[in-house]
C-alpha positions as CSV (number, residue, x, y, z in Angstrom):
1,M,-5.3,25.1,10.7
2,S,-6.9,22.4,8.5
3,V,-9.2,22.9,5.7
4,G,-12.5,20.9,6.0
5,A,-12.6,17.9,3.6
6,A,-16.2,19.0,2.4
7,E,-15.0,22.5,1.6
8,L,-11.8,20.9,-0.4
9,V,-14.1,18.7,-2.3
10,D,-16.6,21.4,-3.1
11,A,-13.8,23.7,-4.3
12,L,-12.3,20.6,-6.6
13,R,-15.7,20.1,-7.7
14,A,-16.5,23.6,-8.4
15,S,-13.1,23.7,-10.5
16,G,-14.4,20.8,-12.7
17,R,-13.0,17.9,-10.9
18,H,-15.7,15.8,-10.5
19,R,-14.0,12.3,-10.2
20,A,-11.2,11.2,-7.8
21,T,-8.8,8.1,-8.0
22,G,-5.7,7.2,-6.4
23,V,-4.4,4.8,-3.4
24,P,-5.6,6.0,0.0
25,C,-3.5,7.8,2.5
26,G,-5.0,8.3,6.0
27,H,-4.2,12.4,5.6
28,L,-6.7,12.4,2.6
29,A,-9.3,10.0,4.1
30,G,-11.9,12.8,4.2
31,P,-12.1,13.7,0.5
32,W,-11.4,10.2,-0.5
33,E,-14.5,9.2,1.3
34,L,-16.7,12.0,0.0
35,Y,-15.7,11.2,-3.4
36,D,-16.6,7.4,-2.6
37,R,-20.1,8.3,-0.9
38,A,-20.9,10.1,-4.1
39,G,-19.9,7.2,-6.5
40,D,-17.4,9.3,-7.9
41,L,-14.2,7.5,-6.7
42,V,-12.1,4.8,-8.5
43,P,-9.6,2.9,-6.3
44,A,-6.8,2.2,-8.4
45,P,-4.0,-0.5,-7.7
46,D,-1.1,1.8,-7.6
47,E,-0.4,5.5,-8.1
48,G,0.9,5.1,-11.5
49,A,-2.3,3.5,-12.8
50,A,-4.3,6.3,-10.9
51,L,-2.1,8.9,-12.9
52,A,-3.0,6.9,-16.1
53,I,-6.9,6.8,-15.3
54,A,-6.9,10.4,-14.6
55,A,-5.1,11.0,-17.8
56,G,-7.9,9.1,-19.6
57,W,-10.6,11.4,-17.9
58,E,-8.5,14.5,-19.4
59,L,-8.3,13.1,-22.5
60,G,-12.0,12.6,-22.6
61,G,-12.8,16.0,-21.4
62,T,-14.0,15.1,-17.9
63,P,-11.1,16.3,-15.5
64,G,-10.6,14.7,-12.1
65,V,-8.0,14.5,-9.3
66,V,-5.6,11.8,-8.2
67,L,-5.3,11.2,-4.4
68,C,-2.0,9.8,-3.2
69,Q,0.9,9.9,-0.5
70,N,4.4,10.7,-1.6
71,S,5.5,7.2,-0.4
72,G,4.0,6.2,-3.8
73,F,5.5,9.0,-5.8
74,G,8.0,6.4,-7.1
75,N,5.1,4.7,-8.8
76,L,4.1,7.6,-10.6
77,V,7.3,8.7,-12.0
78,N,7.0,6.6,-15.2
79,P,3.6,7.7,-16.5
80,L,4.4,11.2,-15.1
81,T,7.4,11.6,-17.1
82,S,6.7,9.5,-20.3
83,L,3.0,10.0,-20.5
84,V,1.6,13.2,-18.7
85,L,4.7,15.4,-19.3
86,A,5.5,13.8,-22.8
87,C,1.9,14.3,-24.1
88,R,0.9,17.3,-22.1
89,I,-1.9,15.9,-20.4
90,P,-2.8,18.5,-17.4
91,V,-3.5,16.0,-14.5
92,T,-4.2,17.5,-11.2
93,V,-2.7,15.5,-8.1
94,L,-3.2,15.9,-4.4
95,M,-0.1,14.1,-2.5
96,T,0.6,14.0,1.1
97,L,3.7,14.8,2.4
98,R,4.9,11.9,4.6
99,G,8.2,12.4,6.1
100,W,8.2,16.1,5.6
101,P,9.5,18.6,6.7
102,D,11.1,16.7,9.6
103,P,11.7,13.2,8.9
104,A,12.0,12.4,12.7
105,T,8.3,13.0,13.1
106,D,7.2,10.4,10.8
107,E,7.9,6.8,10.0
108,Q,11.2,5.5,9.1
109,Q,10.5,4.3,5.7
110,H,9.2,7.9,4.8
111,E,12.7,9.6,5.5
112,V,14.2,9.4,1.9
113,M,11.1,10.4,0.0
114,G,10.0,12.8,2.5
115,A,13.2,15.1,2.1
116,A,13.4,14.5,-1.7
117,T,9.7,15.0,-3.0
118,P,9.8,18.7,-3.4
119,A,13.2,18.7,-5.2
120,L,12.2,15.8,-7.2
121,L,9.2,17.8,-8.6
122,R,11.5,20.8,-9.4
123,T,13.9,18.5,-11.2
124,L,11.2,17.0,-13.5
125,G,9.8,20.5,-14.1
126,V,6.3,19.7,-12.5
127,P,4.5,23.0,-11.3
128,H,3.5,22.2,-7.4
129,A,2.4,24.2,-4.2
130,V,2.2,23.2,-0.6
131,L,-1.3,23.4,1.0
132,A,-1.2,25.6,4.0
133,G,-2.0,24.0,7.5
134,G,-0.8,20.9,9.4
135,V,2.7,20.4,9.8
136,A,3.4,23.0,7.5
137,G,3.0,25.6,10.3
138,P,1.5,29.1,10.2
139,G,2.4,31.2,7.4
140,E,3.5,28.3,5.1
141,G,1.8,27.2,2.0
142,V,-1.3,28.6,0.2
143,D,-5.0,28.2,0.4
144,V,-7.3,26.0,-1.4
145,A,-8.5,28.9,-3.7
146,T,-4.7,29.7,-4.7
147,L,-3.9,26.0,-5.1
148,L,-6.5,25.5,-7.7
149,A,-5.8,28.7,-9.4
150,E,-2.1,27.3,-9.7
151,A,-3.4,24.0,-10.7
152,D,-5.6,26.0,-13.6
153,A,-2.9,27.9,-14.8
154,A,-0.8,24.7,-15.3
155,R,-3.6,23.3,-17.3
156,A,-3.4,26.2,-19.5
157,D,-0.1,25.5,-20.1
158,G,-0.7,21.8,-20.6
159,L,1.0,20.8,-17.6
160,P,0.2,18.5,-14.5
161,F,0.2,20.1,-11.1
162,V,0.8,18.4,-7.7
163,G,-0.9,19.9,-4.5
164,L,1.5,18.8,-1.6
165,V,-0.6,18.3,1.5
166,P,1.2,18.5,4.8
167,R,0.1,15.9,7.5
168,G,-2.9,17.3,9.2
169,A,-3.9,19.9,6.6
170,I,-7.1,18.2,5.5
171,G,-9.9,17.4,8.0
172,K,-11.6,14.0,8.2
173,V,-15.1,12.9,8.0
174,G,-15.5,9.8,9.8
175,A,-14.8,6.2,8.9
176,P,-16.3,4.5,6.2
177,A,-19.8,3.1,6.6
178,S,-20.8,-0.6,6.8
179,L,-17.7,-2.5,7.7
180,P,-18.7,-6.3,7.8
181,G,-18.8,-7.7,11.3
182,D,-18.6,-11.6,11.2
183,G,-16.0,-13.7,10.2
184,P,-12.2,-14.4,10.7
185,T,-10.3,-11.4,12.1
186,R,-6.7,-10.3,11.3
187,S,-5.6,-11.4,14.8
188,S,-7.1,-14.8,14.5
189,V,-5.6,-15.7,11.2
190,V,-2.1,-14.4,12.0
191,A,-2.0,-16.3,15.3
192,A,-3.2,-19.5,13.6
193,L,-0.3,-18.9,10.7
194,M,2.3,-18.2,13.6
195,D,1.5,-21.3,15.3
196,R,2.4,-23.3,12.2
197,I,5.6,-21.0,11.1
198,G,8.2,-23.0,12.7
199,D,11.7,-22.0,11.3
200,A,10.4,-20.7,8.0
201,L,11.5,-17.4,6.6
202,L,8.5,-14.9,6.6
203,V,7.9,-11.9,4.8
204,T,5.2,-9.4,6.2
205,T,3.7,-7.0,4.2
206,T,3.5,-3.2,5.1
207,G,0.6,-2.0,7.4
208,Y,-1.2,-3.9,10.2
209,L,-0.3,-7.4,9.1
210,S,3.4,-6.6,9.8
211,R,2.4,-5.0,13.2
212,Q,0.3,-8.2,14.0
213,A,2.8,-10.7,13.2
214,H,5.4,-8.8,15.5
215,H,2.6,-8.7,18.3
216,E,1.8,-12.3,18.0
217,R,5.7,-13.6,18.0
218,D,8.6,-11.4,17.2
219,R,11.4,-13.6,15.6
220,D,14.8,-13.0,13.7
221,R,13.6,-15.1,10.7
222,T,11.0,-12.4,10.0
223,F,11.3,-9.7,7.5
224,Y,9.1,-6.7,8.4
225,M,8.5,-5.0,5.2
226,Q,7.2,-1.5,6.5
227,G,7.4,0.5,3.3
228,S,7.6,-0.5,-0.8
229,M,3.8,-1.7,-0.7
230,G,3.2,-4.5,-2.8
231,H,6.6,-6.0,-2.9
232,A,6.5,-8.6,-0.3
233,A,5.7,-11.2,-2.8
234,A,8.8,-10.3,-4.7
235,I,10.8,-10.5,-1.7
236,G,9.5,-13.8,-0.9
237,L,10.2,-14.9,-4.7
238,G,13.9,-13.9,-4.1
239,L,14.2,-15.6,-0.6
240,A,12.6,-19.0,-1.9
241,Q,15.3,-19.0,-4.7
242,A,18.2,-18.0,-2.4
243,H,17.2,-20.9,0.1
244,P,15.5,-23.4,-1.8
245,D,15.7,-26.0,0.8
246,E,14.1,-23.7,3.6
247,R,10.4,-22.9,3.5
248,V,9.5,-19.4,2.9
249,V,6.3,-17.7,3.8
250,V,4.7,-14.1,2.4
251,L,2.1,-12.8,4.6
252,D,0.2,-10.3,2.2
253,G,-2.8,-8.0,1.9
254,D,-5.3,-7.9,-0.8
255,G,-4.6,-4.2,-1.6
256,A,-0.8,-4.9,-1.5
257,L,-1.0,-7.9,-3.9
258,L,-3.1,-6.3,-6.3
259,M,-0.8,-3.3,-6.5
260,H,1.9,-5.3,-8.1
261,L,-0.4,-8.2,-9.2
262,G,2.2,-9.1,-11.9
263,T,4.7,-10.5,-9.3
264,G,2.0,-13.4,-8.9
265,A,2.5,-14.2,-12.6
266,A,6.0,-14.2,-12.0
267,I,5.9,-16.8,-8.9
268,G,3.4,-18.9,-10.9
269,S,6.2,-19.4,-13.5
270,L,8.7,-20.6,-11.5
271,P,9.3,-23.9,-9.6
272,L,9.2,-22.5,-6.2
273,A,8.2,-25.6,-4.3
274,N,9.3,-24.1,-1.0
275,L,6.9,-20.9,-1.2
276,V,3.5,-20.4,0.4
277,H,2.1,-17.0,-0.3
278,V,-0.7,-16.2,2.3
279,V,-3.0,-13.3,1.4
280,V,-5.3,-12.0,4.2
281,D,-8.1,-10.2,2.3
282,N,-10.1,-7.9,4.3
283,G,-11.5,-6.1,1.5
284,C,-10.0,-2.4,2.6
285,Y,-6.9,-0.4,3.1
286,E,-7.3,-0.9,7.0
287,S,-4.3,1.1,8.1
288,T,-5.1,4.4,6.1
289,G,-8.9,4.5,7.2
290,A,-10.4,1.1,5.9
291,Q,-11.0,2.5,2.3
292,R,-12.3,-0.2,0.3
293,S,-10.1,-2.1,-1.9
294,T,-11.3,-3.7,-5.2
295,S,-11.1,-7.4,-4.1
296,A,-14.7,-7.7,-3.4
297,H,-15.6,-9.1,-6.8
298,L,-12.5,-11.3,-7.2
299,D,-12.9,-15.2,-7.5
300,W,-9.2,-15.7,-5.8
301,P,-9.2,-19.6,-6.7
302,A,-9.6,-19.0,-10.4
303,L,-7.2,-16.0,-9.9
304,G,-4.6,-18.0,-8.4
305,R,-4.9,-20.9,-10.9
306,G,-4.6,-18.4,-13.7
307,L,-1.2,-16.9,-12.4
308,G,0.0,-20.5,-12.3
309,Y,0.1,-21.2,-8.5
310,R,0.4,-25.2,-8.0
311,R,-2.2,-25.2,-5.3
312,V,-4.6,-22.5,-4.1
313,H,-6.5,-22.6,-0.7
314,Y,-9.3,-20.2,0.1
315,A,-11.2,-19.9,3.6
316,D,-13.9,-17.3,4.2
317,S,-15.1,-18.9,7.8
318,T,-13.1,-19.1,10.9
319,A,-13.7,-22.9,11.3
320,E,-12.0,-23.3,7.8
321,V,-8.7,-21.2,8.6
322,P,-6.9,-24.1,10.3
323,D,-7.5,-26.8,7.8
324,V,-6.8,-24.4,4.8
325,L,-3.5,-23.5,6.5
326,D,-2.4,-26.9,7.2
327,A,-3.1,-28.1,3.6
328,A,-1.2,-24.9,2.3
329,F,1.9,-25.7,4.5
330,A,1.9,-29.5,3.3
331,A,1.5,-28.7,-0.6
332,T,4.3,-28.4,-2.8
333,G,4.6,-24.7,-4.0
334,P,4.2,-22.2,-5.1
335,V,1.0,-22.2,-3.1
336,L,-1.5,-19.6,-2.9
337,C,-3.6,-19.2,0.5
338,V,-6.3,-16.6,0.8
339,L,-8.1,-15.9,3.9
340,R,-11.0,-13.6,3.8
341,T,-11.3,-11.6,7.0
342,V,-13.4,-8.8,8.5
343,P,-11.9,-5.4,9.1
344,T,-10.9,-4.5,12.8
345,P,-9.3,-1.2,12.4
346,D,-9.4,-0.6,16.2
347,D,-7.2,-3.3,16.9
348,V,-3.8,-1.6,16.3
349,H,-0.2,-2.7,17.7
350,P,3.2,-0.9,17.5
351,R,5.3,-1.3,14.6
352,A,8.3,-3.6,14.6
353,S,10.5,-0.7,14.1
354,S,9.1,1.1,17.2
355,G,12.0,-0.2,19.4
356,S,14.5,-0.4,16.8
357,G,15.6,1.1,13.5
358,L,14.9,-0.7,10.0
359,P,18.5,-1.3,9.4
360,Q,18.9,-3.1,12.7
361,L,15.8,-5.2,12.0
362,T,17.2,-5.9,8.4
363,D,20.8,-7.3,10.0
364,R,18.9,-9.0,12.5
365,F,16.9,-10.8,9.7
366,R,20.3,-11.5,8.0
367,V,21.7,-13.3,10.9
368,G,18.6,-15.3,11.7
369,V,18.8,-16.6,7.9
370,R,22.5,-17.4,8.3
371,G,22.4,-18.9,11.6
372,V,19.8,-21.7,10.6
373,A,21.6,-22.3,7.2
374,Q,24.8,-22.8,9.0
375,A,23.4,-25.2,11.4
376,A,22.1,-27.1,8.5
377,G,25.3,-26.9,6.5
378,G,23.4,-25.2,3.5
379,V,23.7,-21.7,2.1
380,G,25.9,-19.5,3.9
381,S,28.0,-21.9,5.8
């Protein structure tokens, strides 16, 4: 049986944890939304930054809580070990357990971390407990009061605490309010991109954009990146250097790009004439419940130029999208092309891996890359 989101947030506030930060997970959508409605939420670019933000709150005497999923646990490890544990800053984390207890019941990209999460916490010496409910099953885990009591005990020892949240253990409170309704949509801009893709190598970011690209046109020269959020641009950088005579296109999201924005500076520092970086900015993390990102205030053209992209193209109306994409594909890169869209969270398609394994999709991409390169007498021939 799940605990109500309001009950959990009330208990967190009663324990002194009045703020929240993190990266959204659909299984924490309820508490995320309640903190956000109250003006007490700071969306972080990545989980490591969220831990550091919460450490700042702790150092200032106003504790908070980090909300995230274990797929981002890797981003947490550096500040967890070298900041929070080293300096004995007792931050509280609520982290959902994707790929646990049975990886076969979740998405393929969660298999490794799902099995490893509890063992990693034990290895690092981080106090933790599993919240009862959801896939934890009856009789497993502890209730909210016990979980927070254990977190307080860890605080008394100067240690962080991780509450592990099984899928379905926390109730929802409804979708975020006031999603914008006019403008280009994910489906329209991805369809326009796929009309122009030709034989280019395409890397699609995790989430609904990969699903949309697969739905519009499945192709063996598309690498569908389903995990490792924020790293599509880095993969594209590597491909562009490995195949300098072929166009490489990255289909990215606003939250994903902001998660590892430094990759943009790396791209901008290199003569990647063949790279087109397309960012679809819908202002939210659509696949986890349309929680807002921090892109609304960004001046994308100024940011792109500041990062060093040779050309920056921008569109926020349906009429502009075709011309902006044409200009991006005609320019010498690296090119940043940002398309502002409106969220369409009910327009969801199956994952590329729904009919195949991730290793099989990866092998298919490798063959697709070699096939064109061999025909052209280039790399791989």
